[in-house]
C-alpha positions as CSV (number, residue, x, y, z in Angstrom):
1,X,35.2,-58.6,-54.1
2,X,33.8,-62.1,-54.1
3,X,30.9,-63.0,-56.1
4,X,28.7,-65.7,-54.8
5,X,26.9,-67.9,-57.1
6,X,23.2,-67.9,-56.5
7,X,21.7,-71.3,-55.6
8,X,20.4,-72.9,-58.7
9,X,16.6,-73.0,-58.8
10,X,15.1,-76.4,-58.4
11,X,12.9,-77.4,-61.2
12,X,9.5,-78.7,-60.5
13,X,10.6,-82.0,-62.0
14,X,13.2,-82.4,-59.1
15,X,10.5,-81.6,-56.5
16,X,8.1,-84.2,-58.0
17,X,10.9,-86.8,-58.1
18,X,11.8,-86.1,-54.4
19,X,8.2,-86.4,-53.4
20,X,7.8,-89.6,-55.3
21,X,10.9,-91.1,-53.7
22,X,9.6,-90.2,-50.2
23,X,6.2,-91.8,-51.0
24,X,7.8,-95.0,-52.3
25,X,10.0,-95.2,-49.2
26,X,6.9,-94.6,-46.9
27,X,4.9,-97.3,-48.7
28,X,7.8,-99.8,-48.6
29,X,8.3,-99.1,-44.8
30,X,4.6,-99.6,-44.2
31,X,4.5,-103.0,-46.1
32,X,7.7,-104.2,-44.3
33,X,6.4,-103.3,-40.9
34,X,2.9,-104.8,-41.6
35,X,4.4,-108.0,-42.8
36,X,6.8,-108.2,-39.9
37,X,4.3,-107.6,-37.1
38,X,1.1,-108.8,-38.8
39,X,2.2,-111.5,-41.3
40,X,-0.5,-112.8,-43.7
41,X,-1.6,-116.4,-43.1
42,X,-0.1,-118.8,-45.5
43,X,-2.5,-120.5,-47.9
44,X,-3.9,-123.7,-46.4
45,X,-3.3,-122.6,-42.8
46,X,-6.2,-123.9,-40.7
47,X,-8.7,-121.4,-39.3
48,X,-8.4,-120.4,-35.6
49,X,-11.5,-120.4,-33.3
50,X,-12.7,-116.9,-32.5
51,X,-14.3,-115.5,-29.5
52,X,-18.1,-115.9,-29.7
53,X,-18.0,-119.0,-32.0
54,X,-20.0,-122.0,-30.6
55,X,-19.1,-125.6,-31.1
56,X,-21.5,-128.4,-30.3
57,X,-18.5,-130.8,-30.4
58,X,-17.2,-129.0,-27.3
59,X,-20.5,-128.9,-25.6
60,X,-20.9,-132.6,-26.0
61,X,-17.7,-133.4,-24.2
62,X,-18.2,-131.1,-21.2
63,X,-19.0,-132.9,-17.9
64,X,-22.5,-132.3,-16.5
65,X,-22.8,-129.2,-14.4
66,X,-19.9,-127.3,-16.1
67,X,-20.3,-123.6,-16.3
68,X,-16.9,-122.8,-17.8
69,X,-14.0,-125.0,-19.0
70,X,-10.5,-124.7,-20.3
71,X,-10.3,-127.0,-23.2
72,X,-6.6,-127.8,-23.8
73,X,-5.8,-129.3,-27.2
74,X,-2.6,-131.4,-27.0
75,X,-1.2,-134.2,-29.1
76,X,1.7,-136.7,-29.0
77,X,4.9,-135.5,-30.7
78,X,4.2,-131.8,-30.0
79,X,7.2,-130.5,-28.1
80,X,5.4,-127.2,-27.3
81,X,2.7,-129.3,-25.6
82,X,5.4,-131.1,-23.6
83,X,7.1,-127.8,-22.7
84,X,3.7,-126.5,-21.5
85,X,2.9,-129.4,-19.1
86,X,4.4,-127.6,-16.0
87,X,2.1,-124.6,-16.8
88,X,-0.9,-126.9,-17.0
89,X,0.0,-128.3,-13.6
90,X,0.2,-124.7,-12.3
91,X,-3.3,-124.0,-13.8
92,X,-4.8,-127.0,-12.1
93,X,-3.0,-126.2,-8.8
94,X,-4.2,-122.5,-8.8
95,X,-7.7,-123.5,-9.8
96,X,-7.8,-126.0,-6.9
97,X,-6.4,-123.4,-4.4
98,X,-9.1,-120.8,-5.5
99,X,-11.8,-123.5,-5.4
100,X,-12.7,-122.4,-8.9
101,X,-15.4,-124.2,-10.7
102,X,-13.6,-123.9,-14.1
103,X,-13.1,-127.4,-15.5
104,X,-9.9,-128.5,-17.2
105,X,-10.5,-130.7,-20.2
106,X,-7.6,-132.2,-22.1
107,X,-8.5,-132.8,-25.7
108,X,-6.6,-135.1,-28.0
109,X,-7.1,-135.9,-31.7
110,X,-7.3,-139.7,-31.4
111,X,-8.1,-142.4,-28.9
112,X,-4.6,-143.8,-29.0
113,X,-3.3,-140.3,-27.9
114,X,-5.3,-140.4,-24.7
115,X,-2.9,-142.8,-22.9
116,X,0.2,-141.1,-24.0
117,X,-1.0,-137.6,-23.1
118,X,-2.4,-138.9,-19.8
119,X,1.1,-140.1,-18.9
120,X,2.6,-136.7,-19.7
121,X,0.1,-135.0,-17.4
122,X,0.7,-137.6,-14.7
123,X,4.5,-137.1,-15.0
124,X,4.2,-133.5,-13.9
125,X,1.6,-134.3,-11.2
126,X,-1.4,-132.9,-13.1
127,X,-4.8,-134.5,-13.4
128,X,-7.2,-133.0,-16.0
129,X,-10.9,-133.3,-15.0
130,X,-11.6,-135.1,-18.2
131,X,-9.7,-136.3,-21.2
132,X,-11.6,-136.5,-24.5
133,X,-11.0,-137.3,-28.2
134,X,-12.1,-134.5,-30.5
135,X,-11.5,-133.6,-34.1
136,X,-9.3,-130.5,-33.9
137,X,-10.5,-129.3,-37.3
138,X,-14.1,-129.3,-36.2
139,X,-13.3,-126.9,-33.4
140,X,-10.8,-124.8,-35.4
141,X,-7.6,-125.7,-33.5
142,X,-4.9,-124.4,-35.8
143,X,-2.1,-126.1,-33.9
144,X,-1.1,-127.5,-30.6
145,X,-1.2,-126.6,-27.9
146,X,-4.3,-124.5,-28.0
147,X,-6.3,-123.4,-24.9
148,X,-9.9,-122.4,-25.3
149,X,-12.0,-121.0,-22.5
150,X,-15.6,-122.1,-23.2
151,X,-19.0,-121.8,-21.5
152,X,-21.5,-124.6,-20.9
153,X,-22.9,-124.2,-24.4
154,X,-19.5,-124.7,-26.2
155,X,-19.2,-120.9,-26.9
156,X,-15.6,-119.7,-27.1
157,X,-14.9,-117.0,-24.5
158,X,-11.2,-116.7,-25.2
159,X,-8.4,-118.6,-27.1
160,X,-4.6,-118.9,-26.6
161,X,-2.5,-120.7,-29.3
162,X,1.0,-122.1,-28.9
163,X,3.4,-122.1,-26.0
164,X,2.4,-119.1,-23.9
165,X,4.7,-116.3,-22.7
166,X,4.4,-115.1,-19.1
167,X,1.8,-112.4,-20.0
168,X,-0.5,-114.9,-21.8
169,X,0.0,-117.4,-18.9
170,X,-1.3,-114.7,-16.5
171,X,-4.3,-114.1,-18.8
172,X,-5.2,-117.8,-18.5
173,X,-4.7,-117.9,-14.7
174,X,-6.9,-114.8,-14.4
175,X,-9.9,-116.7,-15.8
176,X,-9.9,-119.3,-13.1
């Protein structure tokens, strides 16, 4: 005859400890996932323009008769800007094919940048409608390249920051 030992009873302290371990693991997983996919902005990081904000600095540089414009902030030494030049040519080509009235404004941070950036656009066969000097901080450009879709009052309708992946490029092309 075999005698089986009954399972020892768990104490309530063991149960509480197990629940506490599970809660700590769940909180740690939440924090890790949040920080991986939604990292906090580092201190001192410039603000990014948001949909609905209005900038008189943009309105002042729009050509007369503009209803909507893509304002493309680029600067010398920005390799993401250089890498994006073929896409900007594509934007201009598709805009012209569609007979779209959306203007393409290249914005640079200083007058001396105009000539250098104009050469980069010309090298890929692209010609912006207008090239302007604008203080990037005044229009909340956090980095370059940044593309803003704006209306004739300088109101931001959409914003794309950085070198765009194919999905974001499609978004920009759809606004033409």
